[in-house]
TORPA-4810 file (N, C-alpha, C, O; in nm, 3 decimals):
<nodes>
NODE_1_0.083_-0.124_-0.001_-0.002_0.016_0.002_0.089_0.125_0.001_0.166_0.145_0.095_M
NODE_2_0.083_0.188_-0.089_0.157_0.334_-0.127_0.072_0.452_-0.049_-0.043_0.482_-0.082_N
NODE_3_0.142_0.511_0.053_0.087_0.613_0.114_0.150_0.761_0.071_0.132_0.863_0.138_L
NODE_4_0.212_0.757_-0.029_0.312_0.868_-0.051_0.222_0.991_-0.110_0.277_1.101_-0.117_S
NODE_5_0.096_0.978_-0.149_0.046_1.073_-0.210_0.010_1.196_-0.134_-0.006_1.309_-0.181_F
NODE_6_0.000_1.162_-0.015_-0.033_1.251_0.102_0.076_1.354_0.103_0.048_1.473_0.099_M
NODE_7_0.208_1.307_0.108_0.315_1.385_0.147_0.356_1.465_0.028_0.431_1.560_0.050_Y
NODE_8_0.318_1.441_-0.099_0.362_1.521_-0.209_0.273_1.642_-0.212_0.313_1.746_-0.265_K
NODE_9_0.145_1.632_-0.154_0.050_1.742_-0.161_0.053_1.819_-0.035_-0.005_1.927_-0.032_E
NODE_10_0.108_1.779_0.058_0.090_1.845_0.193_0.186_1.980_0.195_0.304_1.969_0.164_S
NODE_11_0.130_2.102_0.230_0.194_2.227_0.235_0.286_2.229_0.349_0.359_2.328_0.354_P
NODE_12_0.297_2.150_0.433_0.380_2.140_0.558_0.503_2.054_0.560_0.567_2.032_0.662_F
NODE_13_0.530_2.009_0.447_0.625_1.912_0.442_0.770_1.978_0.476_0.862_1.902_0.508_I
NODE_14_0.793_2.116_0.469_0.910_2.179_0.497_0.926_2.215_0.632_1.038_2.239_0.678_S
NODE_15_0.800_2.221_0.716_0.815_2.236_0.860_0.846_2.108_0.914_0.751_2.042_0.955_N
NODE_16_0.972_2.053_0.922_1.010_1.947_0.981_1.092_1.954_1.099_1.175_2.044_1.102_S
NODE_17_1.085_1.877_1.193_1.165_1.878_1.319_1.261_1.741_1.336_1.213_1.628_1.337_T
NODE_18_1.389_1.766_1.348_1.468_1.642_1.374_1.589_1.692_1.442_1.617_1.811_1.457_M
NODE_19_1.665_1.585_1.483_1.807_1.615_1.522_1.895_1.635_1.436_1.906_1.552_1.346_A
NODE_20_1.973_1.737_1.437_2.111_1.740_1.348_2.230_1.747_1.415_2.221_1.753_1.537_T
NODE_21_2.357_1.746_1.357_2.492_1.732_1.436_2.505_1.866_1.497_2.586_1.872_1.590_W
NODE_22_2.443_1.973_1.464_2.458_2.102_1.516_2.370_2.101_1.638_2.398_2.193_1.714_M
NODE_23_2.276_2.028_1.678_2.163_2.050_1.771_2.239_2.039_1.911_2.294_1.932_1.938_T
NODE_24_2.243_2.147_2.003_2.301_2.117_2.141_2.193_2.145_2.236_2.219_2.142_2.356_L
NODE_25_2.071_2.173_2.192_1.958_2.186_2.306_1.849_2.107_2.246_1.864_2.049_2.139_S
NODE_26_1.749_2.104_2.307_1.614_2.030_2.285_1.557_2.067_2.160_1.567_2.183_2.120_L
NODE_27_1.496_1.979_2.093_1.406_2.035_1.973_1.305_2.104_1.990_1.248_2.092_2.098_Q
NODE_28_1.255_2.190_1.898_1.128_2.270_1.899_1.026_2.196_1.950_1.010_2.078_1.920_D
NODE_29_0.942_2.267_2.038_0.835_2.190_2.077_0.720_2.178_1.974_0.694_2.269_1.896_S
NODE_30_0.657_2.067_1.978_0.541_2.048_1.890_0.405_2.024_1.958_0.298_2.016_1.898_S
NODE_31_0.421_2.013_2.093_0.306_1.962_2.161_0.316_2.026_2.306_0.425_2.054_2.356_S
NODE_32_0.197_2.046_2.370_0.180_2.111_2.511_0.288_2.048_2.610_0.370_2.108_2.679_P
NODE_33_0.266_1.910_2.599_0.378_1.833_2.684_0.516_1.878_2.668_0.584_1.912_2.764_M
NODE_34_0.563_1.878_2.535_0.691_1.911_2.510_0.752_2.049_2.554_0.870_2.076_2.578_M
NODE_35_0.639_2.133_2.560_0.662_2.281_2.608_0.689_2.258_2.759_0.791_2.305_2.810_E
NODE_36_0.597_2.183_2.835_0.618_2.177_2.993_0.748_2.104_3.015_0.811_2.136_3.116_Q
NODE_37_0.798_2.012_2.936_0.924_1.936_2.956_1.045_2.039_2.924_1.155_2.028_2.978_L
NODE_38_1.013_2.141_2.830_1.134_2.226_2.822_1.147_2.336_2.938_1.254_2.373_2.986_I
NODE_39_1.015_2.384_2.976_1.013_2.462_3.102_1.079_2.403_3.225_1.146_2.471_3.302_F
NODE_40_1.054_2.255_3.243_1.113_2.197_3.358_1.273_2.185_3.330_1.348_2.194_3.427_F
NODE_41_1.318_2.166_3.218_1.438_2.140_3.192_1.516_2.280_3.208_1.635_2.283_3.241_H
NODE_42_1.451_2.382_3.184_1.535_2.534_3.202_1.527_2.552_3.339_1.630_2.592_3.391_D
NODE_43_1.417_2.529_3.424_1.405_2.549_3.550_1.488_2.462_3.630_1.538_2.516_3.728_H
NODE_44_1.516_2.339_3.611_1.613_2.251_3.672_1.773_2.294_3.629_1.866_2.269_3.706_T
NODE_45_1.791_2.351_3.520_1.926_2.383_3.461_1.963_2.526_3.547_2.078_2.550_3.582_L
NODE_46_1.863_2.605_3.572_1.909_2.730_3.653_1.940_2.702_3.777_2.032_2.763_3.832_L
NODE_47_1.868_2.607_3.843_1.909_2.563_3.985_2.031_2.498_3.996_2.106_2.533_4.087_I
NODE_48_2.068_2.403_3.914_2.214_2.350_3.874_2.316_2.440_3.858_2.423_2.419_3.915_L
NODE_49_2.299_2.539_3.788_2.401_2.641_3.756_2.411_2.732_3.879_2.520_2.781_3.909_T
NODE_50_2.305_2.755_3.949_2.327_2.832_4.088_2.421_2.744_4.187_2.509_2.793_4.258_T
NODE_51_2.390_2.620_4.180_2.458_2.539_4.283_2.596_2.543_4.239_2.683_2.579_4.318_I
NODE_52_2.630_2.501_4.094_2.778_2.495_4.079_2.853_2.622_4.093_2.970_2.625_4.130_V
NODE_53_2.775_2.736_4.059_2.835_2.866_4.079_2.872_2.879_4.246_2.982_2.921_4.283_A
NODE_54_2.788_2.845_4.324_2.814_2.894_4.470_2.900_2.783_4.515_2.981_2.813_4.603_L
NODE_55_2.901_2.659_4.472_3.003_2.567_4.537_3.151_2.593_4.490_3.248_2.577_4.565_V
NODE_56_3.159_2.633_4.363_3.258_2.674_4.292_3.339_2.800_4.360_3.461_2.804_4.377_S
NODE_57_3.248_2.896_4.392_3.293_3.005_4.485_3.349_2.962_4.619_3.455_3.007_4.662_Y
NODE_58_3.281_2.879_4.678_3.326_2.830_4.814_3.448_2.763_4.815_3.527_2.782_4.907_I
NODE_59_3.474_2.681_4.714_3.598_2.617_4.694_3.702_2.697_4.669_3.812_2.682_4.723_M
NODE_60_3.673_2.792_4.579_3.788_2.897_4.538_3.835_2.963_4.668_3.954_2.984_4.695_G
NODE_61_3.728_2.995_4.747_3.764_3.063_4.862_3.844_3.000_4.966_3.936_3.053_5.029_S
NODE_62_3.798_2.878_4.978_3.880_2.794_5.082_4.033_2.779_5.016_4.126_2.783_5.097_L
NODE_63_4.060_2.765_4.899_4.170_2.725_4.827_4.278_2.837_4.835_4.397_2.814_4.860_F
NODE_64_4.220_2.973_4.810_4.301_3.083_4.797_4.308_3.166_4.924_4.402_3.245_4.934_F
NODE_65_4.223_3.157_5.016_4.204_3.231_5.144_4.255_3.160_5.234_4.192_3.063_5.278_N
NODE_66_4.388_3.193_5.283_4.438_3.106_5.400_4.411_3.159_5.535_4.448_3.096_5.635_T
NODE_67_4.347_3.273_5.542_4.317_3.341_5.657_4.164_3.307_5.710_4.120_3.359_5.812_N
NODE_68_4.092_3.219_5.636_3.965_3.191_5.643_3.967_3.119_5.788_4.067_3.056_5.822_I
NODE_69_3.865_3.128_5.865_3.815_3.071_5.994_3.790_2.922_5.965_3.682_2.885_5.918_N
NODE_70_3.882_2.842_5.993_3.863_2.675_5.981_3.758_2.627_6.073_3.695_2.524_6.047_R
NODE_71_3.735_2.706_6.194_3.636_2.636_6.273_3.494_2.667_6.234_3.398_2.608_6.283_N
NODE_72_3.483_2.759_6.146_3.340_2.762_6.064_3.300_2.637_6.012_3.184_2.600_6.030_L
NODE_73_3.385_2.563_5.947_3.362_2.449_5.881_3.311_2.340_5.968_3.235_2.255_5.923_L
NODE_74_3.348_2.341_6.084_3.316_2.246_6.190_3.200_2.273_6.287_3.166_2.194_6.375_E
NODE_75_3.142_2.396_6.263_3.048_2.450_6.349_2.887_2.386_6.321_2.854_2.341_6.212_S
NODE_76_2.806_2.390_6.431_2.687_2.330_6.422_2.588_2.425_6.313_2.479_2.384_6.273_Q
NODE_77_2.638_2.536_6.280_2.546_2.618_6.192_2.562_2.586_6.059_2.468_2.586_5.980_T
NODE_78_2.693_2.556_6.025_2.732_2.517_5.880_2.672_2.364_5.845_2.638_2.323_5.734_I
NODE_79_2.669_2.300_5.961_2.599_2.140_5.933_2.444_2.170_5.907_2.387_2.102_5.821_E
NODE_80_2.381_2.255_5.968_2.236_2.304_5.945_2.232_2.332_5.806_2.161_2.260_5.735_M
NODE_81_2.296_2.423_5.755_2.292_2.489_5.623_2.316_2.396_5.519_2.251_2.414_5.416_I
NODE_82_2.392_2.302_5.524_2.431_2.221_5.420_2.321_2.083_5.423_2.306_2.009_5.326_W
NODE_83_2.257_2.070_5.540_2.150_1.972_5.534_2.020_2.021_5.490_1.945_1.956_5.418_T
NODE_84_1.991_2.158_5.545_1.861_2.215_5.508_1.857_2.258_5.369_1.763_2.225_5.296_I
NODE_85_1.956_2.330_5.327_1.960_2.388_5.182_1.946_2.266_5.088_1.851_2.293_5.014_T
NODE_86_1.991_2.157_5.059_1.980_2.066_4.965_1.820_2.029_4.972_1.749_2.036_4.872_P
NODE_87_1.772_1.988_5.097_1.627_1.959_5.100_1.545_2.048_5.035_1.470_2.008_4.946_A
NODE_88_1.548_2.177_5.070_1.483_2.292_5.000_1.497_2.270_4.840_1.397_2.265_4.768_I
NODE_89_1.626_2.258_4.791_1.636_2.253_4.649_1.571_2.132_4.613_1.491_2.143_4.520_I
NODE_90_1.585_2.026_4.661_1.515_1.920_4.607_1.354_1.921_4.598_1.294_1.863_4.508_L
NODE_91_1.294_1.990_4.697_1.166_2.021_4.683_1.109_2.083_4.581_1.002_2.048_4.533_F
NODE_92_1.196_2.207_4.529_1.162_2.291_4.411_1.174_2.207_4.288_1.103_2.237_4.192_F
NODE_93_1.265_2.092_4.279_1.284_2.011_4.177_1.195_1.902_4.166_1.179_1.850_4.056_I
NODE_94_1.130_1.858_4.274_1.048_1.739_4.290_0.906_1.774_4.254_0.847_1.701_4.174_A
NODE_95_0.842_1.882_4.307_0.722_1.938_4.282_0.676_1.933_4.136_0.586_1.862_4.092_V
NODE_96_0.763_2.033_4.059_0.731_2.037_3.925_0.761_1.889_3.835_0.709_1.867_3.726_P
NODE_97_0.841_1.811_3.893_0.870_1.683_3.822_0.747_1.589_3.840_0.693_1.527_3.748_S
NODE_98_0.709_1.586_3.972_0.575_1.490_3.991_0.473_1.552_3.917_0.400_1.476_3.855_L
NODE_99_0.453_1.663_3.909_0.333_1.732_3.822_0.339_1.671_3.684_0.241_1.613_3.637_R
NODE_100_0.464_1.685_3.611_0.469_1.641_3.486_0.465_1.500_3.470_0.433_1.460_3.358_L
NODE_101_0.494_1.399_3.572_0.455_1.261_3.564_0.311_1.239_3.556_0.270_1.157_3.473_L
NODE_102_0.236_1.295_3.624_0.091_1.291_3.630_0.020_1.355_3.519_-0.088_1.311_3.483_Y
NODE_103_0.075_1.461_3.460_0.030_1.514_3.319_0.057_1.427_3.204_-0.019_1.429_3.108_L
NODE_104_0.159_1.353_3.208_0.208_1.266_3.110_0.105_1.126_3.109_0.080_1.060_3.008_M
NODE_105_0.060_1.102_3.228_-0.011_0.972_3.238_-0.167_0.994_3.216_-0.244_0.898_3.218_D
NODE_106_-0.209_1.122_3.196_-0.349_1.150_3.168_-0.393_1.153_3.048_-0.336_1.219_2.960_E
NODE_107_-0.496_1.083_3.028_-0.580_1.065_2.892_-0.709_1.144_2.884_-0.803_1.114_2.957_I
NODE_108_-0.719_1.249_2.792_-0.833_1.326_2.780_-0.930_1.280_2.665_-0.921_1.325_2.551_N
NODE_109_-1.015_1.195_2.703_-1.120_1.166_2.606_-1.049_1.167_2.460_-1.057_1.269_2.391_N
NODE_110_-0.987_1.067_2.420_-0.917_1.076_2.294_-1.009_1.070_2.180_-1.109_0.998_2.187_P
NODE_111_-0.981_1.143_2.070_-1.064_1.125_1.955_-1.029_1.011_1.860_-1.113_0.958_1.787_A
NODE_112_-0.900_0.978_1.865_-0.838_0.907_1.777_-0.739_0.806_1.853_-0.662_0.853_1.936_I
NODE_113_-0.741_0.674_1.827_-0.663_0.566_1.903_-0.560_0.512_1.790_-0.598_0.460_1.686_T
NODE_114_-0.446_0.528_1.821_-0.340_0.465_1.703_-0.263_0.364_1.780_-0.207_0.399_1.884_L
NODE_115_-0.256_0.236_1.737_-0.177_0.113_1.788_-0.051_0.100_1.721_-0.048_0.114_1.599_K
NODE_116_0.052_0.076_1.786_0.180_0.096_1.746_0.238_-0.037_1.789_0.247_-0.063_1.909_T
NODE_117_0.278_-0.126_1.694_0.363_-0.254_1.730_0.505_-0.265_1.665_0.534_-0.271_1.545_V
NODE_118_0.584_-0.266_1.776_0.745_-0.279_1.722_0.777_-0.410_1.678_0.741_-0.507_1.745_G
NODE_119_0.844_-0.423_1.568_0.906_-0.560_1.520_1.065_-0.549_1.496_1.113_-0.435_1.497_H
NODE_120_1.136_-0.642_1.478_1.263_-0.647_1.446_1.255_-0.631_1.271_1.203_-0.722_1.206_Q
NODE_121_1.300_-0.532_1.214_1.317_-0.402_1.261_1.233_-0.306_1.191_1.279_-0.252_1.091_W
NODE_122_1.118_-0.279_1.229_1.004_-0.190_1.156_0.893_-0.182_1.246_0.870_-0.258_1.340_Y
NODE_123_0.823_-0.077_1.206_0.687_-0.052_1.303_0.557_-0.084_1.217_0.548_-0.069_1.095_W
NODE_124_0.470_-0.124_1.294_0.329_-0.143_1.237_0.237_-0.050_1.287_0.252_-0.021_1.406_S
NODE_125_0.142_0.006_1.221_0.033_0.095_1.281_-0.095_0.042_1.239_-0.113_-0.023_1.137_Y
NODE_126_-0.190_0.077_1.331_-0.316_0.026_1.317_-0.401_0.150_1.393_-0.387_0.180_1.512_E
NODE_127_-0.493_0.217_1.296_-0.579_0.315_1.331_-0.714_0.220_1.379_-0.782_0.148_1.306_Y
NODE_128_-0.729_0.242_1.522_-0.825_0.132_1.583_-0.968_0.186_1.546_-1.060_0.105_1.536_S
NODE_129_-0.990_0.320_1.524_-1.134_0.366_1.501_-1.183_0.350_1.384_-1.302_0.370_1.361_D
NODE_130_-1.093_0.309_1.289_-1.134_0.277_1.136_-1.123_0.127_1.093_-1.032_0.061_1.143_F
NODE_131_-1.188_0.082_1.026_-1.174_-0.063_0.974_-1.071_-0.055_0.863_-1.066_0.029_0.773_S
NODE_132_-0.971_-0.180_0.891_-0.888_-0.221_0.804_-0.783_-0.108_0.755_-0.734_-0.107_0.642_N
NODE_133_-0.757_-0.025_0.844_-0.665_0.084_0.835_-0.525_0.041_0.910_-0.521_0.066_1.031_I
NODE_134_-0.429_-0.010_0.859_-0.318_-0.077_0.898_-0.215_-0.088_0.805_-0.237_-0.126_0.690_E
NODE_135_-0.088_-0.052_0.852_0.029_-0.077_0.744_0.140_-0.080_0.840_0.132_-0.050_0.959_F
NODE_136_0.275_-0.133_0.756_0.401_-0.144_0.811_0.463_-0.020_0.758_0.422_0.042_0.660_D
NODE_137_0.572_0.012_0.836_0.668_0.125_0.807_0.802_0.100_0.821_0.851_0.098_0.934_S
NODE_138_0.875_0.079_0.713_1.012_0.036_0.704_1.092_0.183_0.670_1.038_0.279_0.614_Y
NODE_139_1.231_0.176_0.717_1.310_0.271_0.654_1.361_0.265_0.515_1.405_0.159_0.470_M
NODE_140_1.358_0.379_0.443_1.384_0.372_0.291_1.528_0.337_0.272_1.609_0.417_0.320_I
NODE_141_1.573_0.234_0.210_1.707_0.210_0.174_1.784_0.319_0.100_1.724_0.397_0.026_P
NODE_142_1.906_0.327_0.116_1.982_0.422_0.044_1.962_0.423_-0.093_1.946_0.529_-0.152_L
NODE_143_1.959_0.298_-0.159_1.947_0.294_-0.302_1.813_0.345_-0.367_1.797_0.376_-0.485_N
NODE_144_1.718_0.347_-0.262_1.568_0.409_-0.293_1.543_0.538_-0.259_1.428_0.580_-0.274_E
NODE_145_1.636_0.618_-0.212_1.612_0.749_-0.145_1.584_0.857_-0.260_1.645_0.851_-0.367_M
NODE_146_1.511_0.936_-0.239_1.514_1.057_-0.328_1.602_1.157_-0.268_1.648_1.148_-0.154_E
NODE_147_1.627_1.272_-0.364_1.712_1.379_-0.329_1.678_1.450_-0.188_1.762_1.487_-0.106_D
NODE_148_1.552_1.460_-0.179_1.489_1.536_-0.055_1.469_1.442_0.054_1.397_1.490_0.142_S
NODE_149_1.509_1.327_0.077_1.496_1.228_0.168_1.612_1.247_0.273_1.721_1.298_0.245_S
NODE_150_1.581_1.204_0.385_1.693_1.214_0.504_1.738_1.065_0.531_1.661_0.971_0.548_F
NODE_151_1.875_1.062_0.532_1.922_0.935_0.529_1.907_0.878_0.685_1.931_0.951_0.782_R
NODE_152_1.867_0.744_0.698_1.842_0.679_0.815_1.728_0.738_0.891_1.708_0.705_1.008_L
NODE_153_1.652_0.822_0.830_1.550_0.888_0.909_1.388_0.862_0.820_1.279_0.842_0.872_L
NODE_154_1.409_0.868_0.725_1.281_0.851_0.614_1.236_0.722_0.611_1.317_0.630_0.617_D
NODE_155_1.090_0.698_0.599_1.025_0.577_0.582_0.932_0.593_0.475_0.893_0.695_0.418_V
NODE_156_0.899_0.451_0.455_0.813_0.460_0.317_0.659_0.468_0.341_0.580_0.484_0.248_D
NODE_157_0.624_0.456_0.456_0.491_0.494_0.503_0.479_0.581_0.635_0.515_0.529_0.741_N
NODE_158_0.441_0.680_0.634_0.459_0.760_0.755_0.313_0.761_0.833_0.204_0.745_0.778_R
NODE_159_0.333_0.782_0.960_0.215_0.803_1.046_0.144_0.930_1.022_0.217_1.028_1.039_V
NODE_160_0.021_0.956_0.988_-0.057_1.085_0.974_-0.152_1.097_1.079_-0.233_1.007_1.099_T
NODE_161_-0.149_1.219_1.163_-0.231_1.243_1.265_-0.289_1.381_1.251_-0.216_1.471_1.208_L
NODE_162_-0.403_1.402_1.281_-0.455_1.546_1.282_-0.394_1.626_1.398_-0.363_1.567_1.501_P
NODE_163_-0.374_1.764_1.384_-0.338_1.842_1.484_-0.435_1.896_1.567_-0.547_1.907_1.516_M
NODE_164_-0.422_1.932_1.682_-0.493_1.990_1.784_-0.611_1.890_1.817_-0.725_1.932_1.838_N
NODE_165_-0.580_1.768_1.819_-0.679_1.646_1.852_-0.610_1.565_1.957_-0.489_1.541_1.959_T
NODE_166_-0.709_1.522_2.055_-0.647_1.446_2.169_-0.645_1.292_2.092_-0.742_1.243_2.034_H
NODE_167_-0.508_1.228_2.105_-0.480_1.108_2.038_-0.426_1.004_2.157_-0.353_1.048_2.246_I
NODE_168_-0.458_0.889_2.156_-0.422_0.810_2.245_-0.337_0.698_2.185_-0.386_0.634_2.092_R
NODE_169_-0.220_0.671_2.225_-0.121_0.592_2.174_-0.116_0.459_2.240_-0.094_0.463_2.361_M
NODE_170_-0.133_0.340_2.184_-0.122_0.217_2.240_0.001_0.148_2.183_0.003_0.126_2.062_I
NODE_171_0.097_0.114_2.255_0.228_0.054_2.219_0.257_-0.067_2.272_0.247_-0.090_2.393_V
NODE_172_0.296_-0.156_2.183_0.356_-0.288_2.230_0.447_-0.341_2.133_0.484_-0.270_2.039_T
NODE_173_0.489_-0.469_2.150_0.602_-0.522_2.059_0.566_-0.663_2.022_0.500_-0.733_2.100_A
NODE_174_0.610_-0.710_1.899_0.597_-0.853_1.863_0.706_-0.960_1.897_0.691_-1.082_1.888_A
NODE_175_0.826_-0.889_1.938_0.923_-0.993_1.963_1.021_-0.935_2.084_1.032_-1.006_2.183_D
NODE_176_1.094_-0.809_2.081_1.192_-0.781_2.191_1.142_-0.661_2.212_1.051_-0.613_2.145_V
NODE_177_1.203_-0.601_2.313_1.183_-0.457_2.364_1.214_-0.342_2.253_1.323_-0.333_2.195_L
NODE_178_1.111_-0.263_2.233_1.141_-0.141_2.153_1.090_-0.034_2.242_1.034_-0.058_2.349_H
NODE_179_1.112_0.094_2.191_1.056_0.224_2.229_1.024_0.322_2.131_1.111_0.367_2.057_S
NODE_180_0.909_0.357_2.126_0.859_0.453_2.017_0.873_0.604_2.094_0.819_0.644_2.197_W
NODE_181_0.956_0.663_2.014_1.004_0.799_2.064_1.004_0.896_1.957_1.072_0.873_1.857_T
NODE_182_0.923_1.022_1.968_0.946_1.162_1.890_0.983_1.276_1.985_0.904_1.343_2.051_I
NODE_183_1.109_1.286_1.981_1.145_1.408_2.085_1.067_1.523_2.084_1.013_1.567_2.185_P
NODE_184_1.057_1.580_1.959_0.975_1.721_1.954_0.825_1.707_2.011_0.767_1.808_2.051_S
NODE_185_0.770_1.600_2.013_0.647_1.592_2.057_0.639_1.549_2.207_0.533_1.546_2.270_V
NODE_186_0.759_1.516_2.258_0.764_1.476_2.411_0.711_1.346_2.438_0.660_1.318_2.547_G
NODE_187_0.724_1.251_2.328_0.657_1.117_2.350_0.767_1.013_2.337_0.843_1.002_2.241_V
NODE_188_0.765_0.930_2.457_0.855_0.813_2.460_0.791_0.700_2.537_0.779_0.704_2.659_K
NODE_189_0.747_0.589_2.456_0.672_0.486_2.511_0.756_0.356_2.485_0.806_0.334_2.375_V
NODE_190_0.768_0.282_2.580_0.835_0.164_2.581_0.727_0.054_2.494_0.605_0.054_2.510_D
NODE_191_0.789_-0.023_2.417_0.726_-0.124_2.348_0.757_-0.267_2.405_0.859_-0.323_2.367_A
NODE_192_0.680_-0.320_2.484_0.700_-0.450_2.553_0.610_-0.576_2.519_0.487_-0.568_2.524_T
NODE_193_0.677_-0.692_2.482_0.597_-0.799_2.407_0.514_-0.839_2.523_0.558_-0.850_2.638_P
NODE_194_0.380_-0.862_2.483_0.277_-0.919_2.582_0.217_-0.806_2.668_0.140_-0.836_2.760_G
NODE_195_0.245_-0.687_2.646_0.196_-0.579_2.733_0.143_-0.442_2.666_0.215_-0.393_2.579_R
NODE_196_0.047_-0.389_2.692_-0.007_-0.275_2.618_0.023_-0.146_2.697_-0.040_-0.119_2.799_L
NODE_197_0.111_-0.073_2.652_0.145_0.084_2.723_0.070_0.178_2.632_0.065_0.171_2.509_N
NODE_198_0.004_0.284_2.725_-0.054_0.381_2.644_-0.008_0.522_2.690_0.045_0.540_2.800_Q
NODE_199_-0.029_0.609_2.612_-0.002_0.745_2.634_-0.088_0.848_2.560_-0.123_0.826_2.444_M
NODE_200_-0.121_0.954_2.620_-0.187_1.066_2.548_-0.102_1.150_2.471_0.018_1.151_2.499_G
NODE_201_-0.148_1.225_2.373_-0.066_1.314_2.286_-0.165_1.417_2.222_-0.282_1.388_2.196_M
NODE_202_-0.115_1.526_2.201_-0.193_1.637_2.136_-0.081_1.719_2.058_0.008_1.781_2.115_L
NODE_203_-0.094_1.711_1.927_0.007_1.796_1.849_-0.060_1.929_1.806_-0.167_1.941_1.746_I
NODE_204_0.039_2.044_1.854_-0.045_2.172_1.839_0.011_2.244_1.706_-0.014_2.362_1.682_N
NODE_205_0.084_2.170_1.629_0.130_2.248_1.494_0.157_2.166_1.389_0.205_2.056_1.416_R
NODE_206_0.134_2.197_1.264_0.150_2.108_1.145_0.296_2.089_1.117_0.376_2.181_1.136_P
NODE_207_0.331_1.979_1.076_0.466_1.944_1.033_0.499_1.795_1.011_0.410_1.711_0.999_G
NODE_208_0.615_1.770_1.008_0.674_1.651_0.994_0.776_1.628_1.107_0.864_1.711_1.131_V
NODE_209_0.764_1.523_1.171_0.834_1.499_1.309_0.889_1.370_1.303_0.819_1.271_1.277_F
NODE_210_1.043_1.364_1.330_1.116_1.248_1.319_1.165_1.178_1.448_1.200_1.248_1.543_Y
NODE_211_1.169_1.048_1.457_1.200_0.986_1.575_1.260_0.866_1.539_1.265_0.833_1.421_G
NODE_212_1.320_0.779_1.653_1.373_0.670_1.630_1.348_0.570_1.741_1.322_0.613_1.854_Q
NODE_213_1.354_0.431_1.716_1.347_0.350_1.832_1.460_0.385_1.933_1.573_0.413_1.893_C
NODE_214_1.427_0.381_2.062_1.520_0.447_2.167_1.551_0.313_2.259_1.596_0.339_2.370_S
NODE_215_1.536_0.195_2.232_1.575_0.079_2.308_1.634_-0.007_2.217_1.578_-0.050_2.116_E
NODE_216_1.785_-0.041_2.261_1.840_-0.166_2.185_1.777_-0.280_2.163_1.749_-0.353_2.258_I
NODE_217_1.745_-0.311_2.041_1.683_-0.425_2.012_1.731_-0.511_1.900_1.654_-0.566_1.822_C
NODE_218_1.845_-0.518_1.895_1.939_-0.606_1.774_2.016_-0.543_1.698_2.050_-0.427_1.722_G
NODE_219_2.061_-0.620_1.576_2.159_-0.579_1.489_2.136_-0.435_1.408_2.224_-0.359_1.367_A
NODE_220_1.985_-0.420_1.398_1.939_-0.312_1.306_1.870_-0.231_1.382_1.786_-0.163_1.323_N
NODE_221_1.883_-0.214_1.521_1.819_-0.108_1.591_1.836_0.018_1.561_1.753_0.099_1.600_H
NODE_222_1.945_0.057_1.488_1.971_0.199_1.425_1.891_0.231_1.309_1.892_0.343_1.259_S
NODE_223_1.812_0.120_1.257_1.750_0.122_1.109_1.596_0.134_1.124_1.525_0.125_1.024_F
NODE_224_1.540_0.156_1.253_1.395_0.155_1.236_1.339_0.284_1.277_1.287_0.293_1.388_M
NODE_225_1.346_0.383_1.199_1.311_0.529_1.239_1.154_0.544_1.225_1.088_0.459_1.163_P
NODE_226_1.092_0.663_1.288_0.978_0.682_1.296_0.960_0.820_1.252_1.028_0.913_1.295_I
NODE_227_0.852_0.834_1.151_0.809_0.970_1.088_0.667_0.975_1.105_0.594_0.882_1.070_V
NODE_228_0.616_1.105_1.170_0.491_1.127_1.186_0.459_1.265_1.119_0.530_1.362_1.147_M
NODE_229_0.360_1.275_1.038_0.317_1.394_0.995_0.188_1.445_1.046_0.090_1.371_1.059_E
NODE_230_0.186_1.572_1.076_0.043_1.644_1.162_-0.004_1.732_1.053_0.072_1.814_1.002_S
NODE_231_-0.123_1.717_1.018_-0.196_1.770_0.936_-0.305_1.825_0.977_-0.343_1.792_1.090_V
NODE_232_-0.387_1.923_0.900_-0.531_1.974_0.928_-0.633_1.865_0.945_-0.595_1.753_0.913_K
NODE_233_-0.751_1.876_0.989_-0.822_1.765_1.026_-0.899_1.714_0.881_-0.916_1.595_0.855_T
NODE_234_-0.940_1.826_0.791_-0.983_1.783_0.662_-0.890_1.718_0.564_-0.935_1.657_0.466_N
NODE_235_-0.761_1.729_0.590_-0.657_1.655_0.515_-0.662_1.516_0.570_-0.675_1.419_0.495_M
NODE_236_-0.652_1.506_0.701_-0.653_1.358_0.768_-0.768_1.293_0.717_-0.748_1.185_0.662_F
NODE_237_-0.908_1.343_0.722_-1.017_1.264_0.669_-1.009_1.246_0.527_-1.076_1.157_0.475_I
NODE_238_-0.931_1.325_0.455_-0.911_1.289_0.308_-0.822_1.156_0.296_-0.846_1.060_0.223_S
NODE_239_-0.712_1.171_0.385_-0.618_1.040_0.375_-0.685_0.919_0.428_-0.658_0.814_0.369_W
NODE_240_-0.766_0.913_0.526_-0.821_0.818_0.583_-0.922_0.761_0.481_-0.936_0.640_0.466_I
NODE_241_-0.985_0.845_0.420_-1.090_0.805_0.308_-1.000_0.739_0.182_-1.045_0.639_0.126_S
NODE_242_-0.916_0.778_0.153_-0.820_0.733_0.050_-0.781_0.580_0.081_-0.790_0.493_-0.005_H
NODE_243_-0.739_0.557_0.210_-0.690_0.435_0.266_-0.810_0.342_0.270_-0.795_0.228_0.225_L
NODE_244_-0.906_0.373_0.310_-1.021_0.316_0.319_-1.069_0.235_0.160_-1.090_0.117_0.131_S
NODE_245_-1.073_0.336_0.095_-1.111_0.296_-0.050_-1.005_0.201_-0.094_-1.043_0.099_-0.151_E
NODE_246_-0.874_0.219_-0.075_-0.786_0.145_-0.132_-0.770_-0.014_-0.073_-0.712_-0.107_-0.131_A
NODE_247_-0.831_-0.018_0.042_-0.834_-0.144_0.114_-0.934_-0.220_0.083_-0.923_-0.338_0.117_S
NODE_248_-1.048_-0.183_0.020_-1.168_-0.230_-0.015_-1.139_-0.352_-0.132_-1.233_-0.413_-0.183_L
</nodes>
């Protein structure tokens, strides 16, 4: 089944998100969850930077200042300071972290359910709300790539989902452990044989988003990429209608 008609017509094909060799920070957010993850990263990084600067200053003072009162380091006051201060710091890290964990587990009345099955070494997708809409997704070999394709990232059949729609991901595996991951959407779900893992997702902008299997699963672990295209609802309906007609 060829799904390529959708990608040639899509006006959002240039709005792609992937990691490059120049990338030193997190990818641009494509979902509210990823926005929250970036905020938490920046919040924690600020705390860690403050700690490193403070500890470096104290160590430098101890090293270069020979007149410092050594009894201060053995007093009851300094013991209380370096016991209470880390507890306060951990509180300001733990609270937003626990909030994020609960947000990631929350499923808000999904409009669409997408079932994903990991294989050695490709992905299978099934749109559970529609009859006979399922396909496999393989990495495009080098000898079949077009000039506009991305090496080791592009696939023959992409996942297509509507933007601004609550989506439920159900992930499992047929053989060994895999992990379905798209960094820009903030999604990373383990694919475990014999178990169904689920996660909610909402994409807030159109585009093409790239990911890869994030669990070592064998010799070709590096060759099972993930490509997801987010489109407007009317384009998604047209895509689903085309697949339904093709499967009859």
